[in-house]
mmCIF file of the C-alpha atoms, coordinates in Angstrom:
data_MODEL
# 
_entry.id   MODEL 
# 
loop_
_atom_site.group_PDB 
_atom_site.id 
_atom_site.type_symbol 
_atom_site.label_atom_id 
_atom_site.label_alt_id 
_atom_site.label_comp_id 
_atom_site.label_asym_id 
_atom_site.label_entity_id 
_atom_site.label_seq_id 
_atom_site.pdbx_PDB_ins_code 
_atom_site.Cartn_x 
_atom_site.Cartn_y 
_atom_site.Cartn_z 
_atom_site.occupancy 
_atom_site.B_iso_or_equiv 
_atom_site.pdbx_formal_charge 
_atom_site.auth_seq_id 
_atom_site.auth_comp_id 
_atom_site.auth_asym_id 
_atom_site.auth_atom_id 
_atom_site.pdbx_PDB_model_num 
ATOM 1  C CA . MET A 1 1  ? 38.508 -110.053 -117.408 1.00 0.00 ? 1  MET A CA 1 
ATOM 2  C CA . ARG A 1 2  ? 42.036 -111.237 -116.768 1.00 0.00 ? 2  ARG A CA 1 
ATOM 3  C CA . ARG A 1 3  ? 43.807 -114.133 -118.448 1.00 0.00 ? 3  ARG A CA 1 
ATOM 4  C CA . VAL A 1 4  ? 44.264 -117.391 -116.484 1.00 0.00 ? 4  VAL A CA 1 
ATOM 5  C CA . GLN A 1 5  ? 47.180 -119.656 -117.416 1.00 0.00 ? 5  GLN A CA 1 
ATOM 6  C CA . SER A 1 6  ? 45.955 -123.256 -117.219 1.00 0.00 ? 6  SER A CA 1 
ATOM 7  C CA . ASN A 1 7  ? 49.489 -124.726 -117.050 1.00 0.00 ? 7  ASN A CA 1 
ATOM 8  C CA . LYS A 1 8  ? 50.063 -123.026 -113.657 1.00 0.00 ? 8  LYS A CA 1 
ATOM 9  C CA . LEU A 1 9  ? 46.551 -123.535 -112.295 1.00 0.00 ? 9  LEU A CA 1 
ATOM 10 C CA . LEU A 1 10 ? 46.809 -126.827 -110.388 1.00 0.00 ? 10 LEU A CA 1 
ATOM 11 C CA . MET A 1 11 ? 47.098 -126.232 -106.604 1.00 0.00 ? 11 MET A CA 1 
ATOM 12 C CA . SER A 1 12 ? 46.851 -122.468 -107.094 1.00 0.00 ? 12 SER A CA 1 
ATOM 13 C CA . LYS A 1 13 ? 45.110 -120.401 -104.409 1.00 0.00 ? 13 LYS A CA 1 
ATOM 14 C CA . TRP A 1 14 ? 41.949 -118.354 -104.994 1.00 0.00 ? 14 TRP A CA 1 
ATOM 15 C CA . THR A 1 15 ? 39.737 -116.093 -102.893 1.00 0.00 ? 15 THR A CA 1 
ATOM 16 C CA . ALA A 1 16 ? 36.012 -115.740 -103.450 1.00 0.00 ? 16 ALA A CA 1 
ATOM 17 C CA . VAL A 1 17 ? 35.012 -112.066 -103.608 1.00 0.00 ? 17 VAL A CA 1 
ATOM 18 C CA . THR A 1 18 ? 31.642 -112.913 -102.037 1.00 0.00 ? 18 THR A CA 1 
ATOM 19 C CA . PRO A 1 19 ? 32.117 -115.835 -99.590  1.00 0.00 ? 19 PRO A CA 1 
ATOM 20 C CA . VAL A 1 20 ? 29.228 -118.211 -98.896  1.00 0.00 ? 20 VAL A CA 1 
ATOM 21 C CA . ASN A 1 21 ? 29.071 -120.381 -95.730  1.00 0.00 ? 21 ASN A CA 1 
ATOM 22 C CA . LYS A 1 22 ? 32.525 -119.201 -94.584  1.00 0.00 ? 22 LYS A CA 1 
ATOM 23 C CA . GLU A 1 23 ? 33.988 -120.584 -97.817  1.00 0.00 ? 23 GLU A CA 1 
ATOM 24 C CA . LYS A 1 24 ? 36.365 -117.855 -98.904  1.00 0.00 ? 24 LYS A CA 1 
ATOM 25 C CA . HIS A 1 25 ? 39.713 -119.529 -99.651  1.00 0.00 ? 25 HIS A CA 1 
ATOM 26 C CA . PHE A 1 26 ? 40.003 -122.259 -102.257 1.00 0.00 ? 26 PHE A CA 1 
ATOM 27 C CA . LEU A 1 27 ? 42.631 -124.478 -103.895 1.00 0.00 ? 27 LEU A CA 1 
ATOM 28 C CA . VAL A 1 28 ? 42.405 -125.784 -107.447 1.00 0.00 ? 28 VAL A CA 1 
ATOM 29 C CA . THR A 1 29 ? 42.520 -129.561 -106.968 1.00 0.00 ? 29 THR A CA 1 
ATOM 30 C CA . ARG A 1 30 ? 41.602 -130.894 -110.410 1.00 0.00 ? 30 ARG A CA 1 
ATOM 31 C CA . LEU A 1 31 ? 41.718 -129.677 -113.993 1.00 0.00 ? 31 LEU A CA 1 
ATOM 32 C CA . ASN A 1 32 ? 39.612 -130.824 -116.887 1.00 0.00 ? 32 ASN A CA 1 
ATOM 33 C CA . LEU A 1 33 ? 39.553 -129.440 -120.407 1.00 0.00 ? 33 LEU A CA 1 
ATOM 34 C CA . LEU A 1 34 ? 36.926 -126.786 -119.633 1.00 0.00 ? 34 LEU A CA 1 
ATOM 35 C CA . LEU A 1 35 ? 36.137 -127.336 -115.935 1.00 0.00 ? 35 LEU A CA 1 
ATOM 36 C CA . ILE A 1 36 ? 38.129 -126.938 -112.746 1.00 0.00 ? 36 ILE A CA 1 
ATOM 37 C CA . GLU A 1 37 ? 37.508 -128.326 -109.288 1.00 0.00 ? 37 GLU A CA 1 
ATOM 38 C CA . LEU A 1 38 ? 37.963 -125.956 -106.358 1.00 0.00 ? 38 LEU A CA 1 
ATOM 39 C CA . GLU A 1 39 ? 38.171 -127.177 -102.773 1.00 0.00 ? 39 GLU A CA 1 
ATOM 40 C CA . ALA A 1 40 ? 37.306 -124.863 -99.902  1.00 0.00 ? 40 ALA A CA 1 
ATOM 41 C CA . VAL A 1 41 ? 40.141 -124.753 -97.368  1.00 0.00 ? 41 VAL A CA 1 
ATOM 42 C CA . TYR A 1 42 ? 37.863 -124.325 -94.340  1.00 0.00 ? 42 TYR A CA 1 
ATOM 43 C CA . THR A 1 43 ? 35.149 -126.901 -95.120  1.00 0.00 ? 43 THR A CA 1 
ATOM 44 C CA . GLN A 1 44 ? 36.783 -129.127 -97.812  1.00 0.00 ? 44 GLN A CA 1 
ATOM 45 C CA . HIS A 1 45 ? 33.602 -128.641 -99.880  1.00 0.00 ? 45 HIS A CA 1 
ATOM 46 C CA . LYS A 1 46 ? 34.329 -129.126 -103.593 1.00 0.00 ? 46 LYS A CA 1 
ATOM 47 C CA . ILE A 1 47 ? 32.788 -127.162 -106.429 1.00 0.00 ? 47 ILE A CA 1 
ATOM 48 C CA . ASN A 1 48 ? 33.164 -127.446 -110.188 1.00 0.00 ? 48 ASN A CA 1 
ATOM 49 C CA . LEU A 1 49 ? 33.024 -124.433 -112.428 1.00 0.00 ? 49 LEU A CA 1 
ATOM 50 C CA . PRO A 1 50 ? 34.073 -123.363 -115.907 1.00 0.00 ? 50 PRO A CA 1 
ATOM 51 C CA . LEU A 1 51 ? 37.677 -122.255 -116.255 1.00 0.00 ? 51 LEU A CA 1 
ATOM 52 C CA . GLN A 1 52 ? 36.684 -118.834 -117.587 1.00 0.00 ? 52 GLN A CA 1 
ATOM 53 C CA . ASP A 1 53 ? 34.851 -118.026 -114.317 1.00 0.00 ? 53 ASP A CA 1 
ATOM 54 C CA . LEU A 1 54 ? 38.214 -117.577 -112.563 1.00 0.00 ? 54 LEU A CA 1 
ATOM 55 C CA . ALA A 1 55 ? 39.043 -114.803 -115.004 1.00 0.00 ? 55 ALA A CA 1 
ATOM 56 C CA . ASP A 1 56 ? 36.102 -112.751 -113.711 1.00 0.00 ? 56 ASP A CA 1 
ATOM 57 C CA . ALA A 1 57 ? 37.586 -110.333 -111.154 1.00 0.00 ? 57 ALA A CA 1 
ATOM 58 C CA . SER A 1 58 ? 34.137 -109.588 -109.733 1.00 0.00 ? 58 SER A CA 1 
ATOM 59 C CA . GLN A 1 59 ? 33.901 -113.220 -108.508 1.00 0.00 ? 59 GLN A CA 1 
ATOM 60 C CA . TRP A 1 60 ? 37.466 -114.448 -107.860 1.00 0.00 ? 60 TRP A CA 1 
ATOM 61 C CA . ARG A 1 61 ? 40.845 -113.035 -106.828 1.00 0.00 ? 61 ARG A CA 1 
ATOM 62 C CA . GLN A 1 62 ? 44.065 -114.947 -107.308 1.00 0.00 ? 62 GLN A CA 1 
ATOM 63 C CA . GLY A 1 63 ? 45.869 -115.748 -104.053 1.00 0.00 ? 63 GLY A CA 1 
ATOM 64 C CA . TRP A 1 64 ? 44.514 -115.620 -100.508 1.00 0.00 ? 64 TRP A CA 1 
ATOM 65 C CA . HIS A 1 65 ? 43.413 -112.167 -99.413  1.00 0.00 ? 65 HIS A CA 1 
# 
């Protein structure tokens, strides 16, 4: 697990390791205390997930790859 800095998280870019429905690239669009909102670049679909999930390298990679 890697460390994610919440102060630099807003509008950061993330890549899903296992894309679903062509949703691979995401932007962080909203921050809450424990949850973040990710928006898929291709479909504009929004998902909410716990902040610590981004630290899991088997699910997410920082940047667009």
